C-alpha positions in Angstrom: 159.5 54.9 -45.5 157.7 52.0 -47.3 154.5 52.9 -45.5 154.6 56.5 -46.7 155.4 55.4 -50.2 152.4 53.0 -50.2 150.1 55.8 -48.9 151.3 58.1 -51.7 150.6 55.4 -54.3 147.1 54.8 -53.0 146.3 58.5 -53.0 147.6 58.8 -56.6 145.4 55.8 -57.6 142.3 57.5 -55.9 143.1 60.8 -57.7 143.3 59.0 -61.1 140.0 57.3 -60.4 138.2 60.5 -59.6 139.6 62.2 -62.6 138.7 59.3 -64.9 135.1 59.4 -63.7 135.0 63.2 -63.9 136.2 63.2 -67.5 133.7 60.5 -68.5 130.9 62.5 -66.9 131.6 65.7 -68.7 132.4 64.2 -72.0 136.1 65.1 -72.1 136.7 62.9 -75.2 134.2 65.2 -77.0 135.8 68.3 -75.6 139.2 67.3 -77.0 137.7 67.1 -80.5 135.9 70.5 -80.2 137.5 73.4 -82.1 135.3 76.2 -80.7 132.4 77.0 -78.5 130.0 80.0 -78.4 127.8 80.6 -75.4 125.0 83.2 -74.9 123.2 84.3 -71.8 123.0 87.0 -69.2 125.1 88.4 -66.3 123.4 89.6 -63.2 125.7 92.0 -61.3 124.8 94.7 -58.8 121.1 94.4 -59.8 121.9 94.9 -63.5 121.0 92.3 -66.1 123.6 92.3 -68.9 123.1 90.1 -72.1 126.5 88.6 -73.1 128.1 86.1 -75.4 131.4 84.3 -75.0 133.4 82.6 -77.7 136.4 80.3 -77.5 138.5 78.7 -80.2 141.7 76.7 -80.1 144.4 77.4 -79.4 143.6 79.4 -76.2 141.6 82.2 -77.8 138.7 84.0 -76.0 136.3 86.8 -76.7 133.5 88.1 -74.4 131.0 90.8 -75.2 128.4 92.3 -72.9 125.9 95.1 -73.8 124.2 97.5 -71.4 122.4 100.7 -72.1 123.4 100.5 -75.7 127.1 100.2 -75.0 129.2 97.1 -75.5 132.0 95.9 -73.3 134.5 93.7 -75.2 137.3 91.5 -73.7 139.6 89.6 -76.0 142.6 87.2 -75.6 144.4 85.8 -78.6 146.6 83.3 -76.8 149.4 85.8 -76.1 148.0 89.2 -75.7 144.8 90.6 -74.3 142.9 93.9 -74.5 139.6 95.4 -73.3 137.2 97.9 -74.9 135.2 99.5 -72.1 132.9 102.4 -73.1 131.7 102.7 -69.5 135.0 104.3 -68.6 134.7 106.8 -71.5 137.1 105.0 -73.8 136.3 103.4 -77.1 139.9 102.4 -77.8 141.3 99.0 -77.0 143.3 99.0 -73.7 146.0 96.3 -73.1 145.5 93.9 -70.2 147.9 93.9 -67.3 149.9 90.9 -66.2 147.2 89.7 -63.6 144.4 89.9 -66.2 146.5 88.1 -68.8 147.3 85.3 -66.3 143.6 84.9 -65.6 142.7 84.9 -69.3 145.4 82.3 -70.0 143.8 80.0 -67.4 140.2 80.6 -68.6 141.1 80.1 -72.3 142.2 76.5 -71.7 139.3 74.7 -73.3 140.3 71.3 -71.9 140.3 72.6 -68.3 143.0 72.8 -65.6 142.6 69.1 -64.6 143.3 67.7 -68.0 147.0 66.8 -68.5 147.8 68.8 -65.4 151.3 67.5 -65.2 152.2 68.8 -68.7 150.9 72.2 -67.7 153.3 72.4 -64.7 150.5 72.1 -62.1 150.3 70.1 -58.9 147.1 68.2 -58.2 146.2 66.5 -54.9 143.1 64.7 -53.7 142.7 66.4 -50.4 139.7 64.3 -49.3 135.9 64.5 -49.2 133.8 67.4 -48.1 130.2 68.5 -48.3 129.1 71.3 -50.6 125.7 72.5 -49.5 124.9 69.0 -48.3 126.3 67.1 -51.3 129.4 64.9 -50.7 132.2 66.0 -52.9 135.8 65.1 -53.7 138.2 68.0 -53.0 140.9 68.2 -55.6 143.5 71.0 -55.0 145.3 72.5 -58.0 148.4 74.6 -57.5 149.6 76.3 -60.7 153.1 77.1 -61.7 152.5 80.7 -60.5 151.3 79.4 -57.0 147.6 80.2 -57.6 145.4 77.7 -55.7 142.2 76.2 -57.0 140.1 73.7 -55.0 137.7 71.7 -57.3 134.8 70.2 -55.5 133.5 67.3 -57.6 130.2 65.7 -56.8 130.9 62.1 -55.5 127.9 60.8 -57.3 127.6 62.7 -60.6 131.3 63.7 -60.9 130.4 67.2 -62.0 132.2 70.2 -60.5 129.9 71.9 -58.1 132.3 74.5 -56.7 135.8 76.0 -57.3 137.4 77.9 -54.4 140.3 80.0 -55.6 143.2 81.9 -53.9 144.9 83.9 -56.6 147.7 86.4 -56.4 146.6 89.8 -57.7 149.0 92.8 -57.5 151.0 91.0 -54.9 148.0 90.2 -52.7 145.9 87.0 -52.4 142.4 87.3 -53.7 139.9 84.6 -52.6 136.6 83.8 -54.2 134.2 80.9 -54.7 132.4 79.8 -57.9 129.4 77.6 -57.9 128.3 75.6 -60.9 124.7 74.2 -61.3 121.9 73.4 -63.8 124.2 71.4 -66.0 123.0 70.8 -69.6 124.2 68.3 -72.2 125.3 69.7 -75.6 127.0 67.5 -78.2 127.8 64.8 -75.5 129.4 67.4 -73.3 128.3 68.9 -70.0 128.1 72.6 -69.5 126.9 74.5 -66.3 123.8 76.5 -67.0 124.4 78.7 -64.0 127.7 80.0 -62.6 127.6 82.0 -59.4 130.6 83.9 -58.0 130.9 84.8 -54.3 133.4 86.8 -52.3 133.4 86.8 -48.5 130.1 84.8 -48.7 128.3 87.5 -50.8 127.2 86.9 -54.4 129.0 89.3 -56.7 127.9 87.9 -60.1 125.6 85.3 -61.5 126.0 84.1 -65.1 123.0 82.2 -66.7 123.5 80.5 -70.0 120.6 80.1 -72.5 122.4 78.7 -75.5 125.6 76.8 -76.3 126.9 76.1 -79.8 129.6 73.7 -80.6 132.0 74.4 -83.5 130.0 77.4 -84.9 131.5 79.5 -87.7 133.5 82.3 -86.1 135.6 84.8 -88.0 139.3 84.7 -86.9 139.3 88.5 -86.9 137.1 88.4 -83.7 140.1 87.4 -81.7 142.5 90.1 -83.0 142.8 93.7 -82.1 
């Protein structure tokens, strides 16, 4: 029993060390002081190039807008409720999000990230080991949420940036798997932001987001995050 207890203690120490280095690398101390972020760029999906902007403010509020062929898609989460305006479906009225969408928005709206204060959020985090991501040695940290969604964070063993997140999320009673790759990191206000985010499903790229501009603590009207 003592041997197992010692092994668990060593693993916890290794996890703490990886997280410490990761938070230092991304400027977590600056993130915690940030009240809001605005990002602009483009989404490439199914051959379409869609300009977009994404805004986040504390506590847990998000708004995303994308414009294509003169029509604007809007997605908003105010920390409790979420809704979507999607003119591509022929509707210009806000439509409430379902439970699975709300769960996803709640996770995404956490400006501090899943790994920060994970115990207080009811998550379980384990250092699974080291694996290569496209030839780069990475630490594999597995996060299991309080709703049993699983996220494996692959953190570069040298730069301590997240290079990949593999997720297995319950959607409408079924497990949906995807992989998200982060690259082209840029430094803004002492914080690291990925310049490119590529999402894959079954090995095929389904969406690529490229960021051209990041603003820290810009002026944003509170009404943007309400219906």
